[in-house]
C-alpha positions in Angstrom: 70.5 147.3 89.5 72.0 145.3 92.4 75.6 145.3 93.6 76.7 142.3 91.5 75.3 144.0 88.4 77.1 147.2 89.2 80.4 145.4 89.6 79.8 143.6 86.3 79.0 146.9 84.6 82.2 148.4 85.8 84.2 145.3 84.7 82.6 145.6 81.3 83.5 149.2 81.0 87.2 148.2 81.5 87.0 145.5 78.8 88.5 142.9 81.1 87.3 139.6 82.5 85.8 139.1 86.0 88.9 136.9 86.6 91.2 139.7 85.8 89.2 142.1 88.0 89.4 139.6 90.9 93.2 139.1 90.4 93.9 142.9 90.4 91.8 143.3 93.6 93.3 140.3 95.4 89.9 138.6 95.5 89.4 134.9 95.3 88.6 133.2 92.0 84.8 133.3 91.3 84.2 136.0 93.9 82.2 138.3 91.6 79.8 135.5 90.6 79.3 134.5 94.2 78.3 138.0 95.4 74.9 138.0 97.0 73.5 141.1 98.6 76.5 143.0 99.9 80.3 143.0 100.3 82.4 143.7 103.4 84.2 146.9 104.0 87.5 145.1 103.6 86.6 143.8 100.1 85.4 147.3 99.2 88.7 148.7 100.3 90.6 146.2 98.2 88.5 147.1 95.1 89.0 150.8 95.7 92.8 150.5 96.0 92.9 148.5 92.7 90.5 150.9 90.9 90.7 154.3 92.5 88.5 155.8 89.7 85.5 153.7 90.9 83.1 155.5 93.1 82.7 153.3 96.2 79.3 154.9 97.1 77.9 154.1 93.7 79.3 150.5 93.9 77.9 149.8 97.4 74.7 151.9 97.4 74.0 152.6 93.7 74.1 156.4 94.4 75.9 159.0 92.2 78.0 158.1 89.2 80.1 155.1 88.5 83.4 157.0 88.2 84.7 159.6 90.6 84.6 163.0 89.0 82.4 161.7 86.2 80.0 164.6 86.5 82.7 167.2 86.0 84.3 165.6 82.9 83.0 168.3 80.5 85.1 170.9 82.3 88.1 168.9 83.1 91.2 169.9 81.2 94.2 168.5 83.2 95.7 165.2 82.4 95.7 162.8 79.5 92.2 161.7 78.6 91.4 157.9 78.7 88.9 157.1 75.9 87.3 154.0 74.5 89.1 152.8 71.4 85.8 153.0 69.5 85.8 156.8 70.1 88.8 157.2 67.9 86.9 156.3 64.7 87.0 159.4 62.4 85.2 160.6 59.4 87.9 160.3 56.8 89.2 163.8 57.3 92.5 162.7 58.8 91.6 164.1 62.2 89.5 163.1 65.1 88.0 165.0 67.9 87.8 163.5 71.4 84.4 164.5 72.8 84.1 165.3 76.5 81.3 162.7 76.7 83.8 160.0 75.5 86.4 160.7 78.2 86.4 158.0 80.9 89.0 159.7 83.1 92.2 161.9 83.0 95.6 161.0 84.3 98.7 163.0 84.9 101.7 160.9 83.8 104.9 162.9 83.5 106.7 160.1 81.6 104.0 160.3 78.9 104.0 164.1 78.5 103.8 163.8 74.7 100.7 161.6 74.7 97.5 163.0 73.4 95.2 160.2 74.7 95.1 156.8 76.4 93.2 153.8 75.3 92.6 150.4 76.9 93.6 147.3 74.9 90.9 144.9 73.8 91.3 141.4 72.5 94.5 139.3 72.0 95.8 140.3 68.6 98.8 142.1 70.1 99.6 139.6 72.8 102.1 139.1 74.3 103.3 142.7 73.7 100.0 144.1 74.9 97.4 142.3 76.9 93.7 143.0 77.2 93.3 145.7 79.9 96.6 147.3 79.3 96.5 151.1 78.8 98.4 152.5 75.8 99.7 156.1 75.7 99.3 157.4 72.2 100.6 160.4 70.2 98.6 161.7 67.2 100.4 161.5 63.9 97.5 162.2 61.5 98.0 160.8 58.0 101.7 161.5 57.9 103.8 159.6 55.4 106.7 159.6 57.9 106.3 156.2 59.5 108.6 154.5 62.1 108.5 151.1 60.6 107.8 148.1 62.9 106.4 150.4 65.6 102.9 149.9 67.1 100.2 152.3 66.0 96.5 152.9 66.7 95.1 152.9 63.2 91.6 154.2 62.2 90.8 152.2 59.0 87.7 151.4 56.9 87.6 148.1 58.8 87.6 149.8 62.2 90.1 151.1 64.8 92.9 148.6 65.5 96.3 148.4 67.2 99.0 146.9 64.9 102.6 147.2 63.9 103.1 149.0 60.6 105.5 147.1 58.3 107.0 148.3 55.1 105.4 146.4 52.2 107.2 145.3 49.0 104.8 147.6 47.1 105.9 151.1 48.2 102.3 152.3 48.0 101.1 149.7 50.5 101.5 149.1 54.3 101.4 145.8 56.1 99.5 145.8 59.4 100.9 143.1 61.7 99.7 141.6 64.9 102.0 140.2 67.6 99.8 137.1 68.0 100.7 134.7 65.2 97.1 133.5 65.0 96.2 136.7 63.3 97.0 137.2 59.6 98.8 140.3 58.2 96.6 143.0 56.6 97.8 144.8 53.5 96.3 148.2 52.9 96.7 151.3 50.8 97.3 154.1 53.4 96.0 156.8 51.0 92.7 155.0 50.6 92.1 152.9 53.6 93.4 154.9 56.6 91.8 157.9 58.2 94.2 158.6 61.0 97.1 157.0 62.9 98.6 157.5 66.3 101.9 156.2 67.6 102.0 154.1 70.7 104.6 155.7 73.0 104.1 153.7 76.2 102.0 151.2 78.1 100.6 150.9 81.6 100.2 147.3 82.7 98.4 146.0 85.8 99.7 142.9 87.3 
């Protein structure tokens, strides 16, 4: 795997575009696709400042692991775990367990001291409230019937894990899952039958 492939692998793990990566790092448009054999120390420093979790030795030389501290994740216990949204899919029990192997990193964020986990937004269904690449701080709710209507939740359903607002439906036994993006239609579900687990979104981290 060459340097360009390693950068693209890292970008893919963030679920963002190369253009977004370049923007965050202060790199020119098309920089990633134009990489040949190596990058300058200045560019490496820009990338490291934008993504401190990225191991610069791995990026430049291909040695070690992609993320700093990745080898010690199984014993790490401090900070809020950042996990892929797919890792939240449960088994219908109303609970999910975050495996150490799923944890991408951990962050200490005092403002989010009630958060149980962090996820990175994918897609555009919740735009403009949330953009692809935003990190959401989430608090587990389980299958509680107490819902804060019109709030954003991470919802594990039979159709997959999604981020939506939960809206009160005319039928008291149903919920409406609503996107911010008007191009996406509402989804009406029976929470007793279609939902395995929900978590309340309590905050967002956005990278400009």
